[in-house]
N, C-alpha and C positions, 0 to 999 in steps of 0.2 A: 412588727409581724413578720414572720418567717417567708420563705419563697411560698408561691401560691400555684405552682406549676400543676401538681397531681390534683389538687382541688378543682381548679379551673377545667381540666380534662374531664374530671368526674361530673362537673356541673354541665358541661356541654353534651356529654353523653345522656345523663338523664333528661335534659330539654328534649334531645332527640327521641328518646322513648316517650315522653310526655305528649309530644307533638305527635307521635304515631298513634298513640292510644286515642288523642283528641280527634283526629280525622277518621280514624277507622270507627270509633263510636259514632261519631255523626254521621258518617257515609252510610252506614247501614239504616239510618232513620230517615235519611233524605226523602226517599218516594212518599213515606206515610206522612211526613210533616209538611215539606215543600213541593211535592211533586205536582203536576198539574191536575191530579184528582186527591191532593193530600188536604190537612187540615188548613194549612195557610200557605196557597201556593206562591212560591218566591217571585213568580213572572209578574205579582200584583204590585211588587215593591218597584220593579223597574219600567218605567214609563218611556217608552222611545218615541221620542217628540222630534227626532230629525235633528238635534243639536249636535254640534261637533263632539267627538269623543273626550277632548280635554274637559269640556263643560260639563259632560255627565259623569265624568270622573271626579270633578270637583263637587258636584252635587252629591255623589255618592260614590266614594271609593271603593269600588268593587271590580273586580275582573270579569265580572258576569256580564257588563257591557259588551265585551269582545264576542259573546257566544253567537249572535246573528252575523258577525264577520266570518266565522268559522262553520257557518251552517248549523248551529246547535239551538235547540230550544234551551230557555232557563234551567229546567230541570236535568236535561242532560250535561249543561255545563256546569252546574254545581257539582254532580256526580265526578266529572271530569276533574274539576279542581281540588275535589277530596283525593280523588286517586292519586293524583301528581304529588300533593302533600304528603300522603301517606308514603309514596315511592321514595321522595326525597327524605322523609324522616327515617325510614328504613334503610336507607343507604349510609345515612350521616350515623345511624346506631352502628352498621358493621363495619365501616370504613373511615377511620379518623381523618382522612383527608377532605371528607364530605362535611366535617364539623368546622365549616367556613363561614365567615361573614356574609358572602353572597348567598349560599345555601340558606341560611337563618334569615336572611332578608325575604329570600322568595317564600319560605314557610309562614313569615309572619304577615306577608301581603296576601298570601292564600286564605290563611285563616281569618284575617279582617275582611275579605271579600265575603267570606260565609256570615261573618258576623253583621254585616250590613244588611243583609235580608233575611237574618235569623229570626227578628221579632222577638215574641215573647220566649220562644223555646231556647234563646241564646243569651238572654239578657240576664245572666248569672255574675256573680263576682269573681267566679273562678275563671270564667272566659274572659273577662277584663284582666285578671291577674297573669293569665297565660298570654295575652296580647303584649301586655307592659314587659312581663319577662322576657318575651320573644324578641323584643325590640331591644332592649338591652343585651341581648345575646348577640346582636349585629355588632355592638360595640366590643363585647368580652371575646368574640371569637377571633381567630386569625385570618388573614387574608390567604389562606393554604392555596387556593386554586389559582391565584394570581401569582404570588411570591413563590410557591412551592415549597415553602418552609413551614414547619410547625413549631419552630423555636420561640423561645420566650421573648416579649416585647418588653421595653423598659416602663412603658407606661400600662403594663396589663394589671398591675395593682390598683391604678385609679380607676380603669373600667369595671374592675371587678367590686370594688368598694361600693358601687351604685347597687349591686345586689346586696349587700347588708344593710345598704340604707333602706330598700323596698322591704326587707324582711322587718326591720324595726318599725317601719311605719304599718305595716300589715298585722303585726303582732300587738303593737301598742295600741291601735286604733280598734283593734277587735276585743280588747281587754275593758277600753274606756268606755264604749259605746253602751256596753252592759249596764253600766251604773249611769251614765248619762240619761238613758231611756227611762229611768225611775221604774223599771219593772220590779215589782214587789218580789218575784221570784228570786232574781239575783241579789237584792238587798236583803231577803231573809235567806240567803245562802240555800234554798230547796229547789233551786232550778233542776238539778239533776235528778230530783225524785221524778220529775214529769218529762224529761228530756229523752231518756232512753226509749220510751213507748211512743214519745210523740214526734221524735223526729221523721223526717221524709220517710226513709227506707232503711228500717234497722237491721242489725246482723242477728244471728241467734245466740252471740254473746250478749246483745242488748238486754235480752229477757233476763240472764244471770246476774249481770250488772244492776237491773232494776230490782233485785232482790236483797241487794246489799242495805244494812241497817241505815237509818237516816242520818246519824252522826257521821258515819263514813262519806256519805253522798254531801253532806254539809261541808266536811273537810276537804272533798274533791274539789268544791267549787272554790273553796280559799286557795287550794294549789294552782286552780287555773287563774285565778285572779293574779297571784304572784309571779307565775310563769308569762303572763300575757302583759302585765303592767311595770312590774318592777325589774323583772330580769332582762328585758330588752335593751336596758341600758348599759348592760355589761357586754353587748356586742362591741362597742367602740372602746373597751378597756384596754389600755396599753400592756396589760399583764396577761400573758398568753393562756394560763390556767383559767382564769374567770371567764375568758371566750370560751373554752372548751365545756366549762362547766354549763354555762349558758345553752352550747350547742347541744349537749346531751339533754338538758331539761326540756328545749323545744321539741327535740325528737322525740322524748318520751310522752310529752302530750299529744303529738301528732299520730303515734303508733297506737295510744289508748283510743283516739277517736277513729282511726281505721279499723281497729277491732270491733268497736260498738256501732259503726254507722257507715253505711254506704255512701260517701261524698266524693265519688268518680276519682279523677286526678287531683284534686285539691290539695289534699294533705300530702300527697306524693310531690306535687310542685311545691309546697311549704318546706318539705324535707330537703329537696333539691336546693332551696334558697338558703337552708342552713348551712351548705356547704361553703358558704363565703366565710364562715366562722373558722375554718380549719386552716391548716399550712401543710406543707411537704412533710415534716417532721412527724405531725401526727398521722396522717395517712401511710407514711413509711412502716410506723409502728403496727398500725392495721395489717399492712400487706405481708410485712416480714414476722412480726411475733404472733400474730393470730391466725393468718391463713396460713403460712408456708412453712413456718419454723426453720427457716434457712440460717444456718451459720449462727447460732443462738450465741454462741460464747463472742464471737467477733463482733455482732451488732451490739451486743451488751456492751463491750469494751468501747463501741463508737458512741453510744449516748450516755454512758456514766460521764459524770462531771462532779469536780469538787465543791462542795459547799463553801461559800465565800461570804462575807458580809451581806453583800447585795442579795444573794439568794435568802438568806435569812429574813432580810428586811421585807422582800417580796413575799415570802410565806406568810409573814406576819401581818402584811396588809390585806392579803387574801383572805385570812382567817376573820380580820377585822370587818371585811366587806360582807362574808357571808353570815357573820354574827351578827350585822346590823340588818340583813335582810330577815333574819330569824326572828330576832326581837322586833322588828317592826311587824311583821306577820302576828307574831302573839299579841301585840298592844292592839294593832288595827282590828284584828278579829276577835279579841277576847278568848283566846285559846286555853282551856283549862282541862285538867283531868277530870272526868266524869266516874267515880268509883261505883257508882248506882248502876250506870249503863255499861261500864266497863268500856268506854270508850272516851273520845274527846270531844267536849263541848265548844261550839264556836258561835259567833255572833257578830254582826257588823257594827263596829264600835265608833263608828264616825257618821255624821251625817251627810246630806246631800249638798249642802251649803259650803262644809269642810272640804268635800271632794272637790266642788268646783273651783275652790280656792287653791287646792294642791294644783289642779288641772292648769289653772291661770299661771301659776308659779313654775311649772316644769315644761310648758309647751315651747316657750320662746327658749329658755336654756338649752333644751334640747335640740333646737335648730342650731344653735351656737356649737354643741357639741358635735354636731355632724360638719359642722364649717370647719371646727379645729382639726377633726379627724381625716377630712377629705384634703385640707391643706396640707397635713403632715404626708398623706400619700402622695400628693403632688410633688411636695419638696424632695422627699427620699426618691422618687422617680425621676426626678430633673437630675439629681446627684448622680443617680446610675447610668443616665444618659451622658453625663459630663466624664464619666469614669471609662467610658467605651474607648477601646484603642482605634486608633484611624479617623483621620480628618472626616472622611466622607460618610462613614459609618455614624460618628458622633453627630455630625450635621443632620443625616437623615433621620438618626433617632430622636433628634431634639423638634424636629419638624412633625414627627408622628406624635411626640409628647403634647406639643403645643395644641394640635388638632384634637387630639383625643381628650386633654385635659380642658380644652374648651367646652368639649360636648358634654363631659361629665359635670363640670360647673353649670352649664345650662338646665341640664336634666335634674340636677339636685333643686336648682332655683325654681323650675316649674313645678316640681313634686310638692314644695311647700304650700301650694294653693290648696290642694285635695287634702295634705296631711291636717292643716289647721283648721278643717271644717269642723274637728272636733271641739274646738273652741272659738267662738264668736270673736272675742276680743283679740286674739292673736291674729285671726285671719284678717280683720279689719286694719291691722297695723302693717300689713305686705305692702312692699313698692307696687304702684300701679302698673309700672312696666312687668312685672312678673305676673300680674293677672291677664294683661294683654296676651302675653306669650302663651298662658294656659289656654286662654278662650282660642288661639289660633291652632293649637295642637289637639284640643278636646275631643275632636271628633274622630282622631285617629288612635284614641284609646292608649296613647302612649305614657299617660300616668293617670291614675284613678284614685278614687277615695275607697277605703275599706272600713268593715264593721260587721263582723257575722254573729249572728244569734243574738241580735239587739233585744228582741224580748220574747219571752217563753211563750209557746201557743199550748193549747189543748189542756190548759190545766184543769178544766172540768171533763176531761175525757178527751180523746184523740177524734177530730173529725174526719170522717172518711165517707166519700161519696161511691156509692154502689149503683151500677147501672144494670137495670133487668130488662130482658127482651121477652117478647111474646109473639106466637104465630095468630092467636086467637083472640088476644086481650083478655083472657081468663087464667091461662096458666102461665106464670111468668119465672124465667130461669135467670139467675145472675150471671153476669158476664165477668169472669175472673181474669186478672192482670196478671201477667209473669211475675212482676217484683213486688207492687205495693200490696198492704194488707187488703185481704178480702176474704178469704176463705179462713174460717176459725182455726182449722187444723194444720193449714199451711205453715211449715217452717218459714221464717225470715230467710231472705238470701243472701249470700255473699257475692257480690258482683263488681266490687271495686276491681279497676278503675273506670269501668263503662257508667255511662250515665243514660238511662231511660229517662228522656226528657219529657215524655208524654205523662209516665208515672210521676215525676217530679211536679209538673204543672197540676195533676190531678190533687196533689197534697196542698197547693196553693190555692185550688178552685175550691175545696172543702172549709176554707178559713172564712168564706163570705158567701152572698148570694151568685146565683148564676149568672146575673148582669155583670159582675165584676171579673168574668171569665168569657169573652165572646167567643173564643175559639171553642168552648164547651158546645155550643150550637151546631158549630161545623163538625164535631165528633159525632153528635147524633146524627147528624143529616147524613154524613158518609157511613155510619154504620147501617142505617136503613137502606142505604143504597147497596151496600155490601161490597164495598171498594176494598180489593185485597191489600193494598199497600198500607191503607189503615189498619185492616185487622191485624197484620204482622206486626204492629205497635204493641198490640195488646197480648198477642201469641206468635211467636214467631214459627211456630209449629201450628199450622192453620187448622189442622185436625183437631186440635185442642179447645177451638174456639166452638161454642156450643151451636152456633148458626152458620157453620163453614158450607152446609150443603143449600141452604136458603135463607137469604137474610130476613132478620125477623120484620114483622108487619107493624109491630108497635115497640117503642122505647120508652122507658122512664127512669128516674134516677131518685134514690132516697139518701139521705144523709144519717149515718150512724154515729154512735160514740164507741170508740174502741178503747180497750184497757188490756194491758198483760196480765195473765192468769197469774195465781199467786201459787207458791209452793204448797204441798198438803201438810198437815200438821204432822204427819210422821215422817216428813223429809221428803217424800217420793214427789216425782215430778207429774204435772197434770197431763191429761191426754191432749189438751188443746193449747195452743199458744196464747189465743186472744180471747176476750170475751166481749160482748157487744150488747147494746141497747139501741132501739129506734128513737131517732131524734125528730126529722121532719121530712116533708117532700123537697127534693133539690130541683128537680125539674118534672114538669107535669107529662103526661102521657101523650105523646106525638107519633105521627106516621105520616109517611110521603103525602104532600098535599095539605097537612094539617094548617090550618090558617095562624095558629101560634106559631108555629114553627117556620112558617113564610115569613111572618111579620119580623121575627127576630133575624132571618138570615138577611132580609132587605135591611133592616136597623143597621146592622152592623157590615153590610156590604161583603156578605160571605158567600152570596150565590153568583157564579160566573155567568155572565150574560154574553160574553164572547164566544163564538162557535168554537167546537175543539179544534186543537191545532193537529196538522198531520205530523206525524214522528219522522224526525230525520233521519235520511239512508246514508249519510257520509260515512266513511270507513271508520272516521274517529267514533261517531255516534254507534254505529254497530259494535266496535270494540268496548265500548261502555257498557252497552246492553248486555253483551257476551259476559263480561266481568261480574256484573249483577246477577246472572243467571246461575254462575257458580257459587255465589256466598248466600244467595236466598234461601231461607229456612235456617240458617245456622245461627245459634245466640251468639249475640254481639259479644259478650264478655268471653265465651269460648273461643271466638276468632281472636280475641284480643291478647287473651292469655297465651293462644298458642305462637303469635307472632313476637310477643316478649320473650316467652321460654326459649324459642329457637335462637332469637338474636342475642339472649344472654349467652347461651350456650356456645354460639358461634364465637362471640367475642372472649368468652372464657378459654376455649381451646386456643384462640388465636394469641391471647396473652400468654398462656403457657409454653406456647411453641417459641414466642420470642424471648420468655424467661430462659429457657433450655439454651438458644444461641448465645444468649448473654453469658450463661454459665460456661459454655463451651469455648468461646472466645477467650476469654483470659487464661485459662490453663495451657491453650495451644500457643498462646503469645510468650507466656512464660516458659514453654518448652523450646520455642524456636529461639528466645533470647538466651537461653543456657547452652543451645546448640552452637550458638554464633560465638559465645564468649570462649566455649572450648576450641572451636575452630582457630580463633583470632590468638589463644594462648599458644597453640601449637604451632602456627605460623609465625609466631613473634611480631605479629602486626600490632599496630599502635590503636589506641581506643578511637583516634580520630576517623578510622577507616570504618568503624562499624555504623553502618547505616540502619535506621529503624524505619519499619512502614508506618503508614498514616495509623492504622488501626492501635498497633503498639504505642505510639506516641499518645494518643486519645486515651487508650487505657491508664497509661502512667499518668497522664495529667488528671483522670478521674480519680486514680488511686490517691494521689496528692491531694486533691481537694476533700476526699472522703476521711482522709487522716485526722485524729483528733490531737489536742495538745497532750493527751495521756500517751499516744503512741509515740511522740517525738520524745516523750521524757523517758518511755521505755527504751526506745534507741538508744538515748543518750547513756542510760545506765549500763545496758550490755555493751557499749564500746567502752566505757570506763572499765567494766569487768575484763574484757579482752585486754586492754592496756595492761591492766594489774597483773594479768596472767603472763603477759609477754615480759615484764618485770621480773616478775619471779623467776622464769625461765632462764633470762639473762643472768641473775644473780646465782642460780644453779650452775649455769655453765662457767661463770668465773672463779666459782668454788672448785 
């Protein structure tokens, strides 16, 4: 694998943006979810028993224990931590010096503090993935603030390899669990005929994707299986083009998911993990050939190379690999041309028992592939340390390599426990010491198990809970949410990378009875009370809420079955996006003081018996409340995209300025060199007295490193031509 300086920098910048998105998205929803009058107040998770701070942190690792010491209640402390996280991630986005191990450690601790008290609203796989990736960022990022240097370290490829291993675990497990779950839609390749309309929050493009023919939907499922199960093994290929092919296939899958569904920052985080498959050469190809078109002829000469026997062998091996993938796909899913339907027919041509045998066969070898790949990165990095000039630099580089190689090996070993959850026999064969290490770090979300879309829901129609309110118990009005389906005529939204966590939980609540979602009782209770913070989770513009002037006296909830509408026979689009039928009652009619409501609140411990706490009046608390007043009423996705757009624009302008400086410096240096040579020739001074500046020497060294073998050969040919011309001139003079 080539140099990874540019992919590493891109990865750290993207992680800063994702952290910014996650903190801002969560910050907007804190009052309604975790505030003192929210759905699940966070202060209930922290029992101040007078124990020492260290014991409290060990029992629940969150910085919110420091709130009382700062004179802040839990709600205000949560907002403060989110604001600090957003500010740090914004600084890391704008300034490269802040993409530092220390900064990423702070971001990880801050998000872990939120996760510890987040309860059901933060228990998603993408939150776990963000915490695990964020912890790896601590190892990948340089110590800029301490060392003052952003240069490449010899062990960087070892730590950056952990990102690739995480990507492999995520994608391979996500593909495997679809088949180990025995879900008939995945085995029948019909999952996507239901997925687009039954996913949590579809996009407008999901409606159009749902209209595609069935044979195409089934073929798309086959493609998803290939990309998630077969292609991830190419992540560790020694052949560069195979890794690049795997990269583009993974990105293609994630982009299609982003276009058809709102999955917050999860898919963006997965694309960020895919950067571990790139190298400097390919990123340079993007920047120069696609974005800037700078000096095309020169760069073309630099990247051209003569085909040799080894190159032909590599090409041949790559063709064999892709041919095996295609042939294996055709055989495994019995792909055939269907001339009647003018498409491609497909079916699963293997059994559950055969897939289990396959899984048992490849799980342990995949671990050994990871061991060999990591060992290779360690050995090459150690060799680079040994090649460093200077005893002190070589010694210090070796010490760093030892520390980070040990950390990488430990992270890899611990990750084997959640990775092998997909296959019981492989998990049982792990060394007991690895299990003990996993149990020690499990609570910190350092490593996790993954497996998305295990089973397809909503096969008989998308279940959706609709809440209705009334002032007299006779006339009922539906309470429409901003994002989740409700109004049949409302267009599905595009809100990635924001995650409206209440809307997501409403989707989960509809899959079962209300007793499986205790927080729903709290939602009904807060709406009857007319709590503004909770209402803003439903409508950020409170005036759009039907009971914004006076809370409803009665509430009830019904479950409906939703489907996407179909296009008309003449090809025109229907007036509505959805159609629905009534299913059953989800929550009975309740009002304040209702015996059923009071019983549910007491059963789940949702009624706050402690007296209301007085708001903090410290300077920090007042500043936090002032920030809240400035963003109140602004839609979260609008706020997030504004920050991302401004940050990206600032970084782009900054990059263009640096590029222009880099372009101007070499020309100035060449002019200065030419002037010096002219003066030296005129004065008759020797070349020994010609002194060069540090910048000129650095430029010459960079030029020497950038020259290819072809340039050397061209220079040799030019010198031979000059010598021949001189010989011809001498012969003419003699004659």
